[in-house]
One Martini backbone bead per residue (centre of mass of N, CA, C, O) as a GRO file, in nm:
protein
  154
    1MET     BB    1   0.058   0.063  -0.020
    2LYS     BB    2   0.304   0.256   0.004
    3ARG     BB    3   0.399   0.222  -0.291
    4ALA     BB    4   0.153   0.326  -0.436
    5PHE     BB    5   0.145   0.606  -0.306
    6ALA     BB    6   0.430   0.691  -0.406
    7ALA     BB    7   0.371   0.658  -0.705
    8LEU     BB    8   0.144   0.856  -0.719
    9ILE     BB    9   0.304   1.103  -0.643
   10VAL     BB   10   0.517   1.089  -0.870
   11VAL     BB   11   0.314   1.108  -1.098
   12SER     BB   12   0.154   1.363  -1.013
   13THR     BB   13   0.407   1.563  -0.992
   14GLY     BB   14   0.518   1.512  -1.288
   15CYS     BB   15   0.256   1.661  -1.436
   16HIS     BB   16   0.336   1.923  -1.304
   17HIS     BB   17   0.397   2.238  -1.267
   18ALA     BB   18   0.573   2.465  -1.123
   19ALA     BB   19   0.516   2.681  -0.889
   20PRO     BB   20   0.524   2.980  -0.807
   21PRO     BB   21   0.634   3.178  -0.590
   22ILE     BB   22   0.525   3.291  -0.282
   23LEU     BB   23   0.471   3.612  -0.184
   24PRO     BB   24   0.459   3.829   0.031
   25PRO     BB   25   0.312   4.096   0.118
   26GLY     BB   26   0.499   4.354  -0.046
   27ALA     BB   27   0.689   4.192  -0.209
   28ILE     BB   28   0.997   4.240  -0.395
   29PRO     BB   29   1.158   4.147  -0.654
   30ILE     BB   30   1.514   4.101  -0.685
   31SER     BB   31   1.754   4.206  -0.904
   32VAL     BB   32   2.053   4.260  -1.041
   33GLY     BB   33   1.962   4.504  -1.211
   34SER     BB   34   1.835   4.671  -0.979
   35LEU     BB   35   2.093   4.691  -0.806
   36GLN     BB   36   2.268   4.830  -1.020
   37ALA     BB   37   2.091   5.077  -1.065
   38ASP     BB   38   2.093   5.175  -0.776
   39SER     BB   39   2.401   5.213  -0.743
   40ILE     BB   40   2.453   5.405  -0.972
   41ALA     BB   41   2.249   5.628  -0.901
   42HIS     BB   42   2.347   5.690  -0.613
   43ALA     BB   43   2.630   5.772  -0.685
   44MET     BB   44   2.562   6.006  -0.878
   45ILE     BB   45   2.377   6.176  -0.694
   46GLN     BB   46   2.580   6.219  -0.468
   47VAL     BB   47   2.781   6.379  -0.637
   48ALA     BB   48   2.585   6.607  -0.718
   49PHE     BB   49   2.518   6.705  -0.429
   50THR     BB   50   2.808   6.765  -0.329
   51ALA     BB   51   2.870   6.972  -0.551
   52ASP     BB   52   2.640   7.169  -0.481
   53ALA     BB   53   2.735   7.235  -0.189
   54LYS     BB   54   3.014   7.359  -0.335
   55LEU     BB   55   2.959   7.495  -0.615
   56VAL     BB   56   3.013   7.256  -0.823
   57THR     BB   57   3.092   7.106  -1.142
   58PRO     BB   58   3.076   6.760  -1.228
   59ASP     BB   59   3.165   6.676  -1.537
   60SER     BB   60   3.216   6.359  -1.496
   61ILE     BB   61   2.884   6.296  -1.475
   62TYR     BB   62   2.835   6.465  -1.735
   63MET     BB   63   2.727   6.541  -2.020
   64PRO     BB   64   2.770   6.805  -2.230
   65ASP     BB   65   2.434   6.778  -2.312
   66THR     BB   66   2.289   6.798  -2.058
   67GLU     BB   67   1.969   6.803  -1.919
   68VAL     BB   68   1.885   7.068  -1.685
   69ILE     BB   69   1.615   7.075  -1.452
   70ALA     BB   70   1.484   7.336  -1.222
   71ASN     BB   71   1.184   7.422  -1.160
   72GLY     BB   72   1.154   7.458  -1.497
   73ALA     BB   73   1.468   7.544  -1.522
   74PRO     BB   74   1.752   7.585  -1.669
   75ARG     BB   75   2.082   7.433  -1.587
   76ALA     BB   76   2.454   7.482  -1.594
   77ASP     BB   77   2.499   7.534  -1.292
   78ALA     BB   78   2.568   7.555  -0.978
   79PRO     BB   79   2.299   7.451  -0.866
   80ARG     BB   80   2.115   7.181  -1.027
   81LEU     BB   81   1.934   7.133  -0.786
   82ALA     BB   82   1.654   7.167  -0.632
   83GLY     BB   83   1.695   7.348  -0.323
   84VAL     BB   84   2.002   7.379  -0.347
   85ALA     BB   85   2.284   7.472  -0.149
   86ALA     BB   86   2.514   7.587   0.030
   87ASP     BB   87   2.585   7.428   0.294
   88GLY     BB   88   2.488   7.099   0.335
   89THR     BB   89   2.246   6.831   0.360
   90ILE     BB   90   2.175   6.507   0.232
   91LEU     BB   91   1.871   6.314   0.196
   92LEU     BB   92   1.780   6.005   0.101
   93GLY     BB   93   1.513   5.844  -0.018
   94SER     BB   94   1.311   5.730  -0.212
   95SER     BB   95   1.347   5.481  -0.479
   96ARG     BB   96   1.352   5.418  -0.851
   97PHE     BB   97   1.521   5.179  -1.055
   98ALA     BB   98   1.632   5.108  -1.388
   99VAL     BB   99   1.764   4.852  -1.626
  100THR     BB  100   1.869   4.886  -1.980
  101GLY     BB  101   2.142   4.809  -2.080
  102ASN     BB  102   2.264   5.148  -2.126
  103PHE     BB  103   2.034   5.214  -1.903
  104VAL     BB  104   1.937   5.446  -1.638
  105TRP     BB  105   1.627   5.494  -1.450
  106GLY     BB  106   1.457   5.747  -1.240
  107SER     BB  107   1.393   5.809  -0.884
  108VAL     BB  108   1.433   6.063  -0.617
  109GLN     BB  109   1.418   6.138  -0.291
  110TYR     BB  110   1.471   6.457  -0.108
  111ARG     BB  111   1.669   6.625   0.157
  112TRP     BB  112   1.743   6.961   0.242
  113MET     BB  113   1.998   7.060   0.487
  114PRO     BB  114   2.094   7.322   0.629
  115ASN     BB  115   2.345   7.438   0.849
  116ALA     BB  116   2.180   7.671   0.904
  117PRO     BB  117   1.943   7.750   1.143
  118GLU     BB  118   1.769   7.946   0.939
  119GLY     BB  119   1.718   7.736   0.751
  120GLN     BB  120   1.542   7.550   0.505
  121ILE     BB  121   1.382   7.277   0.450
  122VAL     BB  122   1.399   7.068   0.156
  123GLU     BB  123   1.188   6.911  -0.079
  124GLY     BB  124   1.242   6.649  -0.333
  125TRP     BB  125   1.266   6.557  -0.685
  126ALA     BB  126   1.439   6.321  -0.894
  127THR     BB  127   1.513   6.273  -1.237
  128LEU     BB  128   1.693   6.015  -1.431
  129VAL     BB  129   1.941   5.969  -1.690
  130ILE     BB  130   2.164   5.701  -1.759
  131GLY     BB  131   2.473   5.635  -1.935
  132HIS     BB  132   2.664   5.425  -2.125
  133VAL     BB  133   2.990   5.463  -2.215
  134LYS     BB  134   3.251   5.372  -2.415
  135SER     BB  135   3.469   5.399  -2.170
  136GLY     BB  136   3.275   5.251  -1.924
  137GLY     BB  137   3.102   5.459  -1.803
  138TRP     BB  138   2.887   5.694  -1.632
  139ARG     BB  139   2.618   5.924  -1.735
  140ILE     BB  140   2.436   6.204  -1.730
  141LEU     BB  141   2.166   6.300  -1.951
  142GLU     BB  142   1.926   6.353  -1.734
  143LEU     BB  143   1.790   6.630  -1.513
  144HIS     BB  144   1.519   6.639  -1.287
  145SER     BB  145   1.383   6.893  -1.060
  146SER     BB  146   1.185   6.932  -0.756
  147THR     BB  147   0.997   7.097  -0.535
  148ILE     BB  148   0.817   7.104  -0.234
  149PRO     BB  149   0.582   7.272  -0.120
  150PRO     BB  150   0.496   7.420   0.146
  151ALA     BB  151   0.274   7.405   0.374
  152THR     BB  152  -0.046   7.557   0.417
  153ASN     BB  153  -0.242   7.742   0.615
  154PRO     BB  154  -0.587   7.829   0.604
   0.00000   0.00000   0.00000
């Protein structure tokens, strides 16, 4: 009887396709590509924010014809990101990036905190497109950022 039952299990399980893994609610499958995209994007945006805080333009991370838009206006010089000024700290918030072939794109939330006590904390979002260049590195091709207006009391 036990042999017949075991044979039935082998036969019946062999006829079915493997079921996809069941993920717990809210779980997001992470791939090597998404980890690579996140790593590249965070490294690039961190260099951009650090340079903006020093009011320098790190041309090594931007293509010569990179389109930079901050709060709807083109910017060619530092600070290139909306709401950022000299002498402060940046905190990166939630982000979402993807990679396909030679491109990484996505968005990151940030909070700019000036070092001066009278300065105002600014929250913003940046979207960027990063391309893999022939020399082997990565460069920002497009960077758009905008600040979130402070809440007003009615």
